[in-house]
C-alpha positions as CSV (number, residue, x, y, z in Angstrom):
1,X,19.6,32.4,33.2
2,X,21.8,32.1,36.4
3,X,22.9,28.8,37.8
4,X,20.2,28.6,40.7
5,X,17.5,29.3,37.9
6,X,18.7,26.7,35.8
7,X,18.7,24.1,38.7
8,X,15.2,25.0,39.4
9,X,14.0,24.5,35.9
10,X,15.6,21.3,35.6
11,X,14.3,20.0,39.0
12,X,10.5,21.2,37.9
13,X,10.9,19.8,34.5
14,X,11.7,16.4,36.4
15,X,8.9,16.9,38.7
16,X,6.2,17.1,35.8
17,X,8.2,14.2,34.3
18,X,7.8,12.0,37.5
19,X,4.0,13.0,37.5
20,X,3.2,11.9,34.1
21,X,5.4,9.0,34.6
22,X,3.2,8.0,37.6
23,X,0.2,8.6,36.2
24,X,1.0,6.3,32.9
25,X,2.2,3.9,35.2
26,X,-1.0,3.7,37.0
27,X,-2.9,3.3,33.5
28,X,-0.6,0.9,32.7
29,X,-1.1,-1.3,35.5
30,X,-4.9,-1.2,34.6
31,X,-4.4,-2.2,31.2
32,X,-2.0,-5.0,32.2
33,X,-4.7,-6.7,34.2
34,X,-7.2,-6.7,31.4
35,X,-4.5,-8.1,29.0
36,X,-3.6,-10.6,31.5
37,X,-7.2,-11.5,31.5
38,X,-7.3,-11.5,27.5
39,X,-4.3,-13.7,27.4
40,X,-5.7,-16.3,30.1
41,X,-9.0,-16.6,28.3
42,X,-7.1,-17.4,24.7
43,X,-5.0,-19.5,26.2
44,X,-8.0,-21.8,27.7
45,X,-9.5,-21.5,24.1
46,X,-6.6,-22.5,22.5
47,X,-5.9,-25.4,24.8
48,X,-9.9,-26.4,24.1
49,X,-8.9,-26.2,20.0
50,X,-6.0,-28.3,20.4
51,X,-7.5,-30.9,22.1
52,X,-10.6,-30.9,19.5
53,X,-8.0,-31.1,16.7
54,X,-6.3,-34.1,18.3
55,X,-9.7,-36.0,19.2
56,X,-10.8,-35.3,15.6
57,X,-7.7,-36.8,14.2
58,X,-7.8,-39.9,16.2
59,X,-11.5,-40.6,15.3
60,X,-11.7,-43.4,12.8
61,X,-13.7,-42.4,9.5
62,X,-16.9,-44.9,11.0
63,X,-16.8,-43.1,14.6
64,X,-16.8,-39.7,12.8
65,X,-20.0,-40.5,10.9
66,X,-21.5,-41.4,14.0
67,X,-20.6,-38.1,15.8
68,X,-21.0,-35.4,13.2
69,X,-22.3,-35.3,9.7
70,X,-19.6,-34.6,6.9
71,X,-16.2,-36.1,5.9
72,X,-13.6,-36.5,8.4
73,X,-11.0,-34.3,6.3
74,X,-13.5,-31.5,6.4
75,X,-13.9,-31.7,10.1
76,X,-10.2,-32.0,10.8
77,X,-9.3,-29.0,8.5
78,X,-12.0,-26.9,10.4
79,X,-10.5,-27.6,13.9
80,X,-7.1,-26.6,12.3
81,X,-8.6,-23.2,11.1
82,X,-10.1,-22.6,14.4
83,X,-6.9,-23.6,16.1
84,X,-4.5,-21.3,14.2
85,X,-6.5,-18.5,14.5
86,X,-6.8,-18.5,18.2
87,X,-3.1,-19.2,18.1
88,X,-2.8,-15.9,15.6
89,X,-5.0,-14.2,18.4
90,X,-2.9,-15.6,21.5
91,X,0.3,-14.8,19.9
92,X,-0.5,-10.8,19.3
93,X,-1.9,-10.6,22.9
94,X,1.0,-12.3,24.3
95,X,3.5,-9.8,22.5
96,X,1.5,-6.9,24.0
97,X,1.7,-7.7,27.6
98,X,5.4,-8.3,26.7
99,X,5.7,-4.9,25.6
100,X,3.6,-3.3,28.3
101,X,5.9,-5.2,30.9
102,X,8.9,-3.8,29.4
103,X,7.7,-0.3,29.1
104,X,6.5,-0.4,32.9
105,X,9.8,-1.4,33.7
106,X,11.5,1.4,32.6
107,X,9.3,3.9,33.8
108,X,9.4,2.5,37.0
109,X,13.5,2.8,36.7
110,X,12.8,6.6,36.1
111,X,10.4,7.0,39.3
112,X,13.0,5.0,41.2
113,X,15.9,7.4,40.0
114,X,13.9,10.8,40.9
115,X,14.2,10.1,44.7
116,X,14.4,13.2,46.7
117,X,13.0,15.5,43.9
118,X,10.6,17.3,46.1
119,X,13.2,18.3,48.9
120,X,15.5,19.5,46.2
121,X,12.8,21.9,44.2
122,X,11.8,22.8,47.9
123,X,15.3,23.9,48.9
124,X,16.1,25.7,45.6
125,X,12.7,27.6,45.4
126,X,13.7,28.8,49.0
127,X,17.2,30.0,47.8
128,X,15.6,31.7,44.9
129,X,13.3,33.6,46.9
130,X,15.8,34.9,49.5
131,X,18.0,36.0,46.6
132,X,15.0,38.0,45.1
133,X,13.9,39.4,48.3
134,X,17.4,40.6,49.1
135,X,16.7,42.8,45.9
136,X,14.4,44.6,47.8
137,X,11.1,46.5,46.9
138,X,8.9,46.4,44.0
139,X,11.9,45.3,41.6
140,X,12.3,42.1,43.5
141,X,8.7,41.2,43.9
142,X,8.0,41.9,39.8
143,X,11.3,39.3,39.4
144,X,9.7,36.9,41.4
145,X,6.4,36.9,39.5
146,X,8.3,37.0,36.1
147,X,10.4,34.0,37.4
148,X,7.1,32.1,38.1
149,X,5.7,32.9,34.7
150,X,9.1,31.9,33.1
151,X,8.7,28.6,35.0
152,X,5.2,27.9,34.2
153,X,6.0,28.5,30.4
154,X,9.2,26.4,30.4
155,X,7.3,23.3,32.1
156,X,4.4,23.8,29.3
157,X,7.4,24.0,26.4
158,X,8.8,20.7,28.0
159,X,5.2,18.9,27.8
160,X,4.8,20.1,24.2
161,X,8.3,18.7,23.3
162,X,7.6,15.4,24.8
163,X,4.0,15.2,23.0
164,X,5.6,16.1,19.8
165,X,8.1,13.5,19.9
166,X,6.0,10.9,20.7
167,X,3.6,12.0,17.6
168,X,6.8,12.1,15.3
169,X,7.3,8.3,16.4
170,X,3.7,7.5,15.9
171,X,3.9,9.2,12.4
172,X,6.9,7.1,11.4
173,X,5.5,4.0,12.4
174,X,2.3,4.3,10.8
175,X,4.1,5.3,7.5
176,X,6.2,2.5,8.0
177,X,3.4,-0.1,7.9
178,X,1.6,1.6,5.1
179,X,4.7,0.8,3.2
180,X,4.6,-2.7,4.5
181,X,0.9,-3.0,2.9
182,X,1.7,-1.4,-0.4
183,X,4.4,-3.7,-1.0
184,X,2.2,-6.6,-0.2
185,X,-0.3,-5.1,-2.6
186,X,1.8,-4.5,-5.2
187,X,3.1,-8.1,-4.9
188,X,-0.5,-9.3,-5.4
189,X,-1.3,-7.2,-8.6
190,X,2.1,-8.1,-10.3
191,X,1.8,-11.7,-9.7
192,X,1.6,-14.3,-12.7
193,X,-1.6,-14.8,-13.8
194,X,-3.2,-17.8,-12.6
195,X,-0.9,-18.0,-9.4
196,X,-2.7,-17.6,-6.2
197,X,-2.1,-14.9,-3.7
198,X,-0.7,-17.6,-1.1
199,X,1.9,-19.2,-3.8
200,X,4.0,-15.7,-4.1
201,X,3.0,-13.2,-1.6
202,X,5.9,-12.2,0.6
203,X,4.9,-13.1,3.9
204,X,7.5,-10.8,5.5
205,X,5.8,-7.7,4.3
206,X,2.3,-8.8,6.2
207,X,4.1,-10.3,9.1
208,X,6.0,-7.0,9.5
209,X,2.9,-5.1,9.7
210,X,1.1,-7.2,11.9
211,X,4.0,-7.4,14.6
212,X,4.0,-3.3,14.6
213,X,-0.1,-3.0,15.5
214,X,0.9,-3.5,19.5
215,X,3.5,-0.7,19.3
216,X,1.4,1.4,17.3
217,X,-1.4,1.0,20.0
218,X,0.8,1.7,23.0
219,X,2.5,4.7,21.2
220,X,-1.0,6.4,20.7
221,X,-2.3,6.0,24.1
222,X,1.1,7.6,25.0
223,X,0.5,10.7,22.6
224,X,-3.1,10.9,23.8
225,X,-1.7,11.2,27.4
226,X,0.9,14.0,26.6
227,X,-1.6,15.8,24.4
228,X,-4.1,16.1,27.3
229,X,-1.3,17.7,29.1
230,X,-1.7,20.5,27.2
231,X,-5.0,20.4,25.6
232,X,-8.7,19.4,26.7
233,X,-10.6,16.4,25.7
234,X,-12.6,18.3,23.3
235,X,-9.3,19.2,21.3
236,X,-8.3,15.4,20.7
237,X,-9.4,13.2,17.7
238,X,-10.2,9.7,18.0
239,X,-7.4,7.6,17.9
240,X,-8.5,4.3,18.2
241,X,-6.7,1.9,15.8
242,X,-9.1,-0.4,13.7
243,X,-6.6,-2.8,11.9
244,X,-8.6,-6.0,13.3
245,X,-7.9,-7.9,9.9
246,X,-4.3,-8.2,10.3
247,X,-4.3,-11.0,12.5
248,X,-6.2,-13.1,10.1
249,X,-3.4,-12.3,7.2
250,X,-1.2,-15.2,8.5
251,X,-4.2,-17.4,8.6
252,X,-5.2,-16.5,4.6
253,X,-1.8,-16.6,3.1
254,X,-1.2,-20.5,4.7
255,X,-4.6,-21.5,4.0
256,X,-6.8,-20.9,0.6
257,X,-10.5,-20.6,2.1
258,X,-10.4,-17.0,1.3
259,X,-10.4,-15.6,-2.3
260,X,-7.9,-13.4,-3.5
261,X,-10.4,-10.6,-3.8
262,X,-11.1,-10.9,0.1
263,X,-7.3,-10.8,0.5
264,X,-6.8,-7.9,-1.5
265,X,-9.9,-6.1,0.3
266,X,-8.8,-6.8,3.6
267,X,-5.5,-5.1,2.6
268,X,-7.0,-2.1,1.2
269,X,-9.0,-1.7,4.4
270,X,-6.1,-2.0,6.6
271,X,-4.3,0.5,4.4
272,X,-7.2,2.9,4.9
273,X,-7.5,2.5,8.4
274,X,-3.5,3.3,8.7
275,X,-3.9,6.4,6.6
276,X,-6.8,7.6,8.8
277,X,-5.0,7.5,12.1
278,X,-1.9,9.0,10.5
279,X,-3.9,11.9,9.1
280,X,-5.6,12.6,12.9
281,X,-2.1,12.2,14.8
282,X,-0.7,14.8,12.0
283,X,-3.6,17.3,12.8
284,X,-3.2,17.0,16.4
285,X,0.8,17.8,15.8
286,X,0.1,20.4,14.1
287,X,-1.8,22.1,17.1
288,X,1.2,21.6,19.3
289,X,3.5,23.3,17.1
290,X,1.4,25.9,17.0
291,X,1.0,26.0,20.5
292,X,4.9,25.7,21.0
293,X,5.4,28.5,18.9
294,X,3.0,30.5,20.9
295,X,5.1,29.5,24.1
296,X,8.3,30.3,22.6
297,X,6.9,33.9,21.7
298,X,5.9,34.3,25.5
299,X,9.1,33.1,26.9
300,X,11.2,35.7,24.8
301,X,8.6,38.4,25.9
302,X,9.2,37.2,29.5
303,X,12.5,37.3,29.1
304,X,13.0,40.6,27.8
305,X,10.9,42.4,30.4
306,X,13.5,40.4,32.9
307,X,16.5,41.7,31.2
308,X,15.1,45.3,31.2
309,X,14.0,45.2,34.6
310,X,17.8,43.9,35.9
311,X,19.2,46.5,33.6
312,X,17.4,49.5,34.9
């Protein structure tokens, strides 16, 4: 591959990357709008729950009985649990927005760094066309067709490589999350007889798994986008990440309104959801690897044809 072809290959690869980045930026902007709406709604709910909690704490016992049925302690505890639950949901939504904003900034910087790319590609194409035309005759036309086919295959190979990289990142993250759940589950099963779950559970394993949720969802979205660059929608699998019970773990581990059985059941369901998503991503990655091997074989065949044509 000569210097001009190397320059053109890089420029075309950059062009494809820029197009993908722009598509992802557009989708990211739409998602951010929705996430900010969720954050605003949760903020209002959180403020209301806090006011209700403070108002109940300020009521006298006699005044409370005129307002609602039940003991003051029970009502205060109920408001406290509702406030904690909303606070955890707000915290998760806030982290998701922060992560998306950071990714948007990085992507925008990449797009800004590719200014003038179209003009550069056009210049390289003209140079290459002139070089091939100077060779003249049928050989020149054959070389041009081979070059176009090679460029298309290299672009496809680059897209497959990017999709595979994100797929591997997702698999590693899902494996790490599953490991955290396993550790928490082992602690629950090994605890001393009679000791309640919230008295011994390792908070770090549960909170670590919880913190991975926004990143996993973002990577799954990116993986599906990259996958669809080389496959159709019919080839994709459902990548929805249904680990909703996670946001309740912090609430459970601090308070004792749920039984040990309920906690372990939530852990089991979360582990099953992680394993299911891991399996689907692994299946899609296998399709990408098979397609990439096919592309690599096609590139080798085209290179062989080109070399033979030039040698004749």
